[in-house]
N, C-alpha and C positions, 0 to 999 in steps of 0.2 A: 465483631472483634477486627482488627486490624491486622494487618499480615505482619506491622511491626511487635505486635502484641505476642505473635508468636515466635519471636525472634529468641535464640536460646539463652543470651546474654541479657535480654531484659536491657537492652541499650537504648536509651530516646533517640528517637530520628526526628530531624527538622525538616517540614517540606513548605518550600516556597510555591504557591499557586498564582503564576503571573495570568491575568483573562480580565480584561476590560469589562465584561458582564457582569454585575452584582449577582447575578441570580446563578450562574456558573460556577460563581467563584464559591456561593454557599452550599451547592450542590456537591462540592468537590470536598471541600470541609468536611461536609458530614461525612462522605464516603471514608476518608482517610482519619479521621480523628479516633483515636483510642488510647488507651492507657500510658501507652510509651510513644506514642506520635505528638508532633505540633506543627500547627499547619500555620504559617503566613501569607497575608495576601499582597498581592502588587496590582495594580488596574493599568500600569503602563509601562514602557519600557525603561524610563526612569527612574520609577519607582522600583520595576525591581533592580536596575544597576546600583540603586541608593541602598535596598534592604542586601544586597549580595555583599558591599563594601561594609557592613556592620554585624551581618550575624556569619555563624558559621554554618551552613547549610548539609542537608546530605542528598537529597532530592530538589530538581525543578521541573515543575510541570507549567509546561508553558504554551498558550494556546494560538494556533495557527494565525487568529485574526485579532491578535494583540496589535493592536493599532493597526488596521488594515491591513493584514498580512505579513506584519514586522515579525512574526515569532520566530520565521526561517534566518532571517536576517540577524535578528538579536542572539539566537543560537549560534552562529556562523562568529559572529563577534566575541560571544565569551570563548568558544574553542579559540580563537587567535589573539587571546590573554588580554583584551580591553578591559575586561574587569577583575583583573586580578590573576595572580598562578595557581590560587587554591579553587576556587570558581571556575578555572577554565577545564579542570577535569570532574566537574560536578555531573551526575548521571541528568541527563534530560529527557524525559518523556513529553511528548509532544501532542496535543488532542488539536482534533480538528474536523470538521463538517466532512462529507463524501468529496474525495480529490483525485484526480487524475493521477495513473501510475508515474507519469514525469513528475506531477510535485511532489508524491511519494519520495521519489528518488530524489528531487531537492532537498527535499528535509533530511536524507540519510547523509547527503554530501555535505550538510554544514554542521555534520555532527551529532545529530539527535541519535539518542540509544534506543527509544522505542516509541511507536506510534500508533494512536489509538482514534479511531474515527468514530464521529458520533453518530446516532445514538449508541453507548455502551453501557453494559453491566456493571454494577459495582464488582462483580467476580471479576471483569477485564481488567477494571484500573488496578486491583488487588495484585493481579497475578502480574501486571507490567510494574508495579512496585516492589514485588519479590524479586522479579527478575533482577533488576538493576542493584537491588540490595544483597544479593546473595549470590548471584551467578553473573555478574558484570563481565563482558568481554575486555578483552585487552585492549589498554587505551594505546593508539597510534599517533604519532607524530612525525611527521611528514612532511616535505613541500608541498606536496600537492593536496594531502587530507589530512585532519586532525579532529580525533575522537575515536567512539569505541571500534574494533574492529567489525567492518561491514561483513564480515562470513560468521554465521553463527554455528558453524561447527566445533566440537572440542577440539582444543590444538593438537593433540597427539591421537585423536580417535583412529585407531586403524591403520594408522600410517606411521613406518619405518625408515624411512628413505629420508634424504638431504630435503632441507626446507628450499622451496622455489617460489617465495611470495611474489618476483617479479614475472614469474613465466609458469602460473599456477593454474593454467587454462582447462586443467585437467583432473582438478580436486574432485575430493570423494563426492560432495554435492550436486555435481554436474548430470544432466541428462544421462542416461546410459545412451548406445550408439542405437539401438533399435529404437528406442523412444524418438532420438532426434529424425530418425528415417521418417516414421508416422508422422513427426510433425512438420518434417518436409513436405510430404506429400500433403497433407491439410491447407499448407501455405499455396501450394502449386493448385489446387481446387478453390481456393479463394481467388487467385489470378485468373483462372477458366472462369470463373462467376462474375467476376470485374469485367472480362472481355465480351462474355455475353450479354452483359447489362447494357454495353455500349449500342451492340445489333437490336434490341429490343424495340426499337422503333420501325425498322425495316421489313420486318418478319417477327410480330408480336408472339402468335401461336407458336411456331416451332423455338423461338427464343426461350418462353416460358418454360416449354417442354425441356430443354436441355438445362434450363436452371437450375428447374426441380429435380432432375435426375441428377446434376453436379451437387445440387445442397444434399441429396441424400447419400450420396457417396464421403461428401464432406463429414456427415454426422456418424457414416459407419467407420470411418477413420478415427473422429474423435474416439468413438467407443471403444475401439481398439488400443488407443494409450491409457485408458482408465482412468484419465485426468478429468476429475469434476467439473470445472472449472473450461476447460474445453469442451467439454460436452454439452456443458448448459448452454454456451455461446450457439454453437454447431445445430443444438435442437432447437433453439430460439428461433434461428434463421430460416432452419426446415419448415419448423411451424408457421412461419409467417407466410414463406412462399407460398407452403400447401394452401394456407387458410386465403390467400389472395385469388390463386389458380389463375383461369381465363376469365375471369368475370370482370378484373377491375385489375386498373396497372399498378406496377409493383411502386412504391414510394423508393425511389434510387438512393436518398439519404438515410432511410431504416438500413436498408440492403447494406450499406456502404457502412454505416455503424456497427454492424454484426461483423462484415470481413476485417475492419478495421482492428475490431477487440481479438477476433479469432489469430489473425496473424501477430498481433502483440503476444497473445497468450502462448502460441507455438514459440517464438523468438523467446519468452523468457523460461528460463530452468525452473521446473517443478519445486524447487527449493525456496526460492521466491514468493512462498506463500501469501504475506500481505498484500505484495504489489499485485499479482495474480488474482486476489480476491477483491480489490480495489478497482481491476480491470473490468470485472465481472459486475460489480456493484454499480459502475460507472454505466455500462451498458445497457442496463436495465432502465436506469434513470433515462438517459437520451432516447431509447426507444419510446418509452411511454410519452414523452415530450414529444417527438416528434410525430407518432400515431395520433396524438392529442392536437397537433398543431394542422395536421392534415384533417382530421374531423370536423375542426371548424371550418376550415377553408371550404370543404363541400357541404 
């Protein structure tokens, strides 16, 4: 049963799936089709624009790779009124293969409501549809951004003071001061490990010993944060360094990939769960690729 079938009013909703791959369009159609759901398709940005002009849609699901990465650009054009005033505020769910944190942020800045990484479950897609259908965030129309409010907290949740949208750095979803301190320590250990990596050729044994110690300290700090993504990335680095030990040279690119991920996770507040999880997934893919390349070279 689709999410739309569970709507209290039984209203029919119309969803447009914009994806250049026939198989993906059919898969999404089967996922979404229900007694109160109509699903239309578009294979290109032109087809998508034409459909927007003739149909009153409720939700747009657009693929990142629509015409070689044009999904984000299309979302931006939509929000800026290129296809009319009604489509301009249409809820947009973007589907994509694994992307970097920067690319996910790019999609959000283009005005996308929800972001879904492949592979995903039917339940995950239906949750995104329910979110934009029943709990959509306030629509923002400003000179610098057009789209759903990028903050996910309830507008008045636990806050009785004046509105401070332009100076809202201390919002409720920001990390607590104690957590910020621990994340600062994690960044400091990453800097320390980076410096030690530069000296590994001069005194390999001592440098490896110091790197191993610093990685252990970083992992301990991560555990103290109780942050699953930070713990995972730090533990992965510690395991790699311990596994190499003094018997072989560390792969600098593998170490640097871990350090970059840890620093990024330490900079991102815990409330940005989608981006943080994407960083962790990207780290796993990148490390596996680099280790494979190193094995082939050997």
